[in-house]
Backbone as a chain_set.jsonl record, in Angstrom:
{"seq": "MASPPPVNDIFTENPYAGNPSLSTLETEVLWEYAKLAQNLKLLKQKTRLVTEQPDALLLEKLRRVENKMGLILTLFKASVWGVINEQNVANSLEVDDDTFR", "coords": {"N": [[-23.744, 36.385, -5.03], [-25.039, 33.259, -3.737], [-24.152, 31.634, -0.785], [-22.557, 28.428, -0.575], [-24.43, 25.602, 0.645], [-24.676, 23.446, 3.526], [-22.201, 20.779, 3.879], [-23.627, 18.281, 3.699], [-25.854, 18.492, 2.232], [-24.953, 19.316, -0.444], [-24.736, 17.473, -2.441], [-27.242, 16.654, -3.027], [-28.872, 19.088, -3.274], [-28.753, 21.94, -5.688], [-26.81, 24.54, -5.025], [-26.559, 26.899, -6.296], [-28.862, 27.074, -8.106], [-31.081, 29.137, -7.421], [-30.0, 31.678, -8.134], [-30.195, 34.493, -10.106], [-28.433, 35.566, -12.039], [-27.097, 33.575, -13.25], [-26.886, 31.232, -15.888], [-28.855, 28.2, -16.648], [-27.243, 26.24, -17.597], [-24.858, 27.255, -16.523], [-25.301, 27.054, -13.753], [-25.53, 24.365, -13.339], [-22.949, 23.286, -14.178], [-21.438, 24.779, -12.243], [-22.442, 23.443, -9.951], [-21.674, 20.941, -10.263], [-18.857, 21.34, -10.21], [-18.646, 22.02, -7.473], [-19.62, 19.772, -5.964], [-17.564, 17.99, -7.093], [-15.574, 19.232, -5.632], [-16.194, 18.916, -3.175], [-16.126, 15.973, -3.011], [-13.361, 15.649, -3.284], [-12.463, 16.762, -1.05], [-13.535, 15.153, 0.967], [-12.154, 12.802, -0.108], [-9.341, 13.537, 0.553], [-9.574, 13.593, 3.501], [-10.047, 10.969, 3.953], [-7.69, 9.737, 3.134], [-5.782, 10.857, 4.582], [-6.658, 9.845, 7.301], [-5.969, 7.216, 6.499], [-3.167, 6.995, 6.104], [-2.164, 8.049, 8.239], [-2.561, 6.279, 10.437], [-1.279, 2.927, 11.355], [-1.921, 0.143, 9.405], [-3.142, -2.412, 11.001], [-3.788, -5.178, 10.267], [-2.16, -5.366, 7.867], [0.527, -4.954, 9.143], [0.613, -7.285, 10.775], [0.924, -9.118, 9.129], [3.208, -8.641, 7.744], [4.803, -9.257, 9.853], [4.727, -11.917, 9.958], [5.736, -12.781, 7.453], [8.24, -11.8, 7.832], [9.202, -13.448, 9.843], [9.244, -15.774, 8.544], [11.15, -15.387, 6.702], [13.415, -14.941, 8.006], [13.589, -17.81, 8.899], [13.889, -18.832, 6.677], [16.294, -17.9, 5.736], [17.979, -18.956, 7.685], [17.713, -21.745, 6.983], [18.846, -21.649, 4.481], [21.538, -20.839, 4.795], [22.509, -23.014, 6.283], [22.09, -24.976, 4.387], [24.024, -24.108, 2.623], [26.387, -24.489, 4.049], [26.224, -27.084, 4.519], [26.68, -27.933, 1.627], [29.122, -26.963, 1.1], [30.661, -28.309, 2.921], [30.311, -31.113, 2.416], [31.546, -30.781, -0.019], [34.207, -30.482, 0.672], [34.749, -33.051, 2.135], [34.425, -34.86, 0.086], [36.791, -33.695, -1.232], [38.711, -34.445, 0.352], [38.448, -36.971, 0.258], [39.329, -37.742, -2.269], [41.928, -36.801, -2.276], [42.889, -38.633, -0.328], [42.609, -41.008, -1.553], [44.456, -40.441, -3.917], [46.649, -40.384, -2.59], [47.04, -43.177, -1.557], [47.665, -44.722, -3.672]], "CA": [[-23.784, 34.995, -5.017], [-25.457, 32.433, -2.684], [-22.984, 30.959, -0.286], [-22.912, 26.821, -0.706], [-25.212, 24.977, 1.776], [-23.776, 22.599, 4.15], [-21.538, 19.644, 3.222], [-24.423, 17.034, 3.466], [-26.676, 18.963, 1.12], [-24.264, 19.665, -1.648], [-24.959, 16.303, -3.399], [-28.758, 16.581, -3.165], [-29.363, 20.345, -3.634], [-28.031, 22.712, -6.281], [-26.741, 25.965, -4.307], [-26.486, 27.917, -7.353], [-29.961, 27.123, -8.901], [-31.614, 30.14, -7.343], [-29.217, 32.867, -8.78], [-30.791, 35.082, -11.506], [-27.518, 36.1, -12.844], [-26.694, 32.468, -13.941], [-27.895, 30.524, -16.762], [-29.162, 26.937, -16.313], [-26.003, 25.446, -17.978], [-23.812, 27.594, -15.626], [-25.665, 26.621, -12.482], [-25.21, 22.873, -13.399], [-21.606, 23.543, -14.227], [-21.086, 25.145, -10.849], [-22.853, 22.53, -8.925], [-20.685, 19.918, -10.398], [-17.637, 21.467, -9.661], [-18.911, 22.14, -6.153], [-19.698, 18.327, -5.9], [-16.315, 17.514, -7.183], [-14.59, 19.981, -4.768], [-16.612, 18.099, -1.856], [-15.6, 14.838, -3.154], [-11.978, 15.694, -3.204], [-12.22, 17.105, 0.317], [-13.622, 13.7, 1.579], [-10.96, 11.808, -0.286], [-8.393, 14.019, 1.427], [-9.86, 13.344, 4.868], [-9.901, 9.688, 4.199], [-6.44, 9.432, 2.874], [-5.111, 11.191, 5.89], [-6.662, 8.932, 8.116], [-5.256, 5.753, 6.181], [-1.704, 7.21, 5.961], [-1.811, 8.458, 9.801], [-2.752, 5.121, 11.267], [-0.95, 2.046, 10.663], [-2.79, -1.028, 9.155], [-2.76, -3.589, 11.877], [-3.661, -6.319, 9.323], [-0.799, -5.462, 7.285], [1.62, -5.14, 10.074], [0.634, -8.759, 11.151], [1.234, -9.98, 7.634], [4.555, -8.419, 7.515], [5.791, -9.844, 10.789], [4.654, -13.386, 9.646], [6.765, -12.902, 6.558], [9.724, -11.397, 8.534], [9.766, -14.693, 10.848], [9.467, -16.837, 7.462], [12.299, -15.044, 5.839], [14.333, -15.491, 8.992], [13.829, -19.244, 8.866], [14.337, -19.228, 5.208], [17.832, -17.535, 5.674], [18.784, -20.015, 8.38], [17.537, -22.896, 6.378], [19.843, -21.447, 3.228], [23.024, -21.033, 5.261], [22.638, -24.575, 6.696], [22.344, -25.728, 2.99], [25.392, -23.729, 1.868], [27.421, -24.863, 4.73], [26.296, -28.445, 4.263], [27.283, -28.104, 0.374], [30.667, -26.892, 1.388], [31.274, -29.464, 3.955], [30.447, -32.267, 1.553], [32.783, -30.721, -1.094], [35.533, -30.543, 1.511], [34.772, -34.4, 2.396], [34.752, -35.217, -1.304], [38.042, -33.255, -1.749], [39.612, -35.002, 1.108], [38.511, -38.483, -0.075], [40.194, -37.784, -3.393], [43.387, -36.784, -1.872], [43.311, -39.668, 0.249], [42.676, -41.995, -2.764], [45.659, -40.423, -4.572], [47.931, -40.83, -1.709], [47.029, -44.428, -1.23], [48.15, -45.403, -4.956]], "C": [[-24.109, 34.2, -3.774], [-24.201, 31.615, -1.918], [-23.565, 29.213, -0.396], [-23.532, 26.3, 0.571], [-24.139, 24.042, 2.387], [-23.179, 21.402, 3.519], [-22.599, 18.513, 2.768], [-25.343, 17.445, 2.291], [-26.226, 19.226, -0.204], [-24.568, 18.61, -2.826], [-26.399, 16.249, -3.801], [-29.409, 17.869, -3.722], [-28.42, 21.204, -4.341], [-28.088, 24.027, -5.448], [-26.971, 27.134, -5.189], [-27.77, 28.084, -8.074], [-30.983, 28.437, -8.65], [-31.003, 31.705, -7.798], [-29.491, 33.279, -10.064], [-29.738, 35.471, -12.376], [-26.821, 34.752, -13.677], [-27.601, 31.669, -14.575], [-28.154, 29.001, -16.1], [-27.923, 26.176, -16.422], [-24.768, 25.911, -16.954], [-24.043, 27.171, -14.263], [-25.298, 25.143, -12.443], [-23.826, 22.585, -13.417], [-20.925, 23.667, -12.754], [-21.399, 24.177, -9.837], [-21.927, 21.304, -9.126], [-19.394, 20.104, -9.886], [-17.632, 21.495, -8.011], [-18.821, 20.634, -5.506], [-18.218, 17.848, -5.891], [-15.329, 17.971, -6.024], [-14.868, 19.065, -3.436], [-16.019, 16.903, -1.967], [-14.039, 14.662, -2.845], [-11.585, 15.825, -1.783], [-12.361, 15.898, 1.165], [-12.591, 12.936, 1.24], [-9.572, 12.322, 0.466], [-8.164, 13.65, 2.801], [-9.336, 11.759, 4.874], [-8.503, 9.064, 3.994], [-5.413, 9.834, 3.95], [-5.454, 10.278, 6.755], [-6.001, 7.327, 7.72], [-3.834, 5.978, 6.393], [-1.179, 7.503, 7.451], [-1.676, 7.126, 10.83], [-1.996, 3.824, 10.746], [-1.707, 0.928, 10.685], [-2.325, -2.343, 9.977], [-2.687, -4.869, 11.143], [-2.417, -6.348, 8.534], [0.52, -5.59, 7.971], [1.772, -6.648, 10.52], [1.07, -9.523, 10.126], [2.638, -9.829, 7.488], [5.352, -9.011, 8.755], [5.834, -11.251, 10.366], [5.902, -13.668, 8.431], [8.139, -12.677, 6.836], [10.308, -12.775, 9.188], [9.993, -15.638, 9.561], [10.813, -16.621, 6.788], [13.46, -15.37, 6.799], [14.788, -17.012, 8.925], [14.233, -19.736, 7.584], [15.955, -19.061, 5.219], [18.609, -18.427, 6.558], [19.018, -21.355, 7.71], [18.74, -22.792, 5.049], [21.162, -21.37, 3.682], [23.319, -22.293, 5.833], [22.961, -25.322, 5.398], [23.69, -25.321, 2.513], [26.509, -24.401, 2.727], [27.466, -26.49, 4.555], [27.009, -28.848, 2.723], [28.848, -28.129, 0.669], [31.165, -28.002, 2.012], [31.289, -30.801, 3.107], [31.446, -32.106, 0.416], [34.118, -30.951, -0.217], [35.693, -32.253, 1.801], [35.165, -35.052, 1.211], [36.292, -35.038, -1.666], [39.201, -34.171, -0.989], [39.842, -36.347, 0.688], [39.506, -38.692, -1.431], [41.563, -37.655, -3.25], [43.846, -37.93, -1.265], [43.523, -41.003, -0.604], [44.03, -41.821, -3.547], [46.799, -40.6, -3.965], [48.205, -42.256, -1.639], [47.655, -45.201, -2.491], [49.618, -45.206, -5.317]], "O": [[-23.463, 34.459, -2.759], [-23.365, 31.016, -2.596], [-24.744, 28.872, -0.31], [-22.998, 26.679, 1.614], [-23.011, 23.872, 1.926], [-23.763, 21.01, 2.509], [-22.494, 17.919, 1.695], [-25.525, 16.618, 1.397], [-27.059, 19.363, -1.099], [-24.619, 18.953, -4.007], [-26.698, 15.797, -4.906], [-30.347, 17.803, -4.516], [-27.308, 21.344, -3.832], [-29.161, 24.569, -5.184], [-27.505, 28.18, -4.822], [-27.918, 29.144, -8.683], [-31.674, 28.791, -9.605], [-31.688, 32.725, -7.726], [-29.146, 32.634, -11.054], [-30.069, 35.739, -13.531], [-26.086, 34.943, -14.646], [-28.728, 31.374, -14.178], [-27.604, 28.729, -15.033], [-27.527, 25.506, -15.467], [-23.872, 25.135, -16.62], [-23.061, 26.916, -13.566], [-24.732, 24.742, -11.426], [-23.428, 21.661, -12.708], [-20.115, 22.89, -12.248], [-20.648, 24.071, -8.867], [-21.467, 20.725, -8.141], [-18.818, 19.243, -9.22], [-16.69, 21.029, -7.37], [-18.005, 20.383, -4.619], [-17.696, 17.384, -4.877], [-14.454, 17.241, -5.559], [-13.96, 18.578, -2.764], [-15.293, 16.607, -1.018], [-13.574, 13.686, -2.255], [-10.635, 15.215, -1.292], [-11.493, 15.59, 1.982], [-12.009, 12.333, 2.141], [-8.794, 11.485, 0.924], [-7.065, 13.426, 3.308], [-8.433, 11.354, 5.606], [-8.172, 8.032, 4.577], [-4.368, 9.215, 4.147], [-4.464, 9.675, 7.17], [-5.644, 6.488, 8.547], [-3.24, 5.038, 6.922], [-0.03, 7.259, 7.818], [-0.882, 7.011, 11.763], [-2.13, 3.662, 9.533], [-2.21, 0.57, 11.749], [-1.4, -3.101, 9.684], [-1.721, -5.618, 11.29], [-1.686, -7.338, 8.566], [1.47, -6.212, 7.495], [2.878, -7.178, 10.619], [1.599, -10.615, 10.337], [3.307, -10.798, 7.129], [6.555, -9.227, 8.606], [6.925, -11.821, 10.393], [6.767, -14.541, 8.499], [9.069, -13.218, 6.238], [11.478, -13.152, 9.123], [11.03, -16.3, 9.593], [11.495, -17.558, 6.373], [14.409, -16.038, 6.386], [15.953, -17.409, 8.9], [14.798, -20.811, 7.384], [16.733, -19.917, 4.797], [19.782, -18.681, 6.286], [20.067, -21.997, 7.752], [19.408, -23.772, 4.722], [22.015, -21.857, 2.94], [24.503, -22.63, 5.849], [23.888, -26.126, 5.295], [24.444, -26.164, 2.026], [27.502, -24.847, 2.152], [28.528, -27.106, 4.467], [27.732, -29.835, 2.591], [29.609, -29.083, 0.506], [32.134, -28.602, 1.547], [32.289, -31.517, 3.153], [32.083, -33.05, -0.051], [35.0, -31.693, -0.648], [36.827, -32.712, 1.667], [36.162, -35.774, 1.219], [36.963, -35.904, -2.229], [40.265, -34.537, -1.488], [40.94, -36.903, 0.67], [40.284, -39.636, -1.568], [42.355, -38.275, -3.96], [44.984, -38.342, -1.489], [44.387, -41.854, -0.393], [44.701, -42.812, -3.834], [47.842, -40.911, -4.539], [49.368, -42.661, -1.648], [48.143, -46.311, -2.28], [50.078, -45.724, -6.335]]}, "num_chains": 1, "name": "protein.A"}
């Protein structure tokens, strides 16, 4: 059995075409499997590159979101404090109105 050619040639040249013990259909099927295997190897390499290195753009966007969420939390706390404070003032005014009558 012939050894597969270098990686770059697998997509252009069928390494099994010259083998006399294989039929045309078998050589085509084996070639498709070889191309599929090479595509999977390339995919694996690229996914490793993507997963090993942090995405700078994504990190920048996440930092902006984190800053905005901090601001939103601060504003929310201030709003809750304002509502509670208004309720206390309203309750104290009702108590004062009842005591003056």
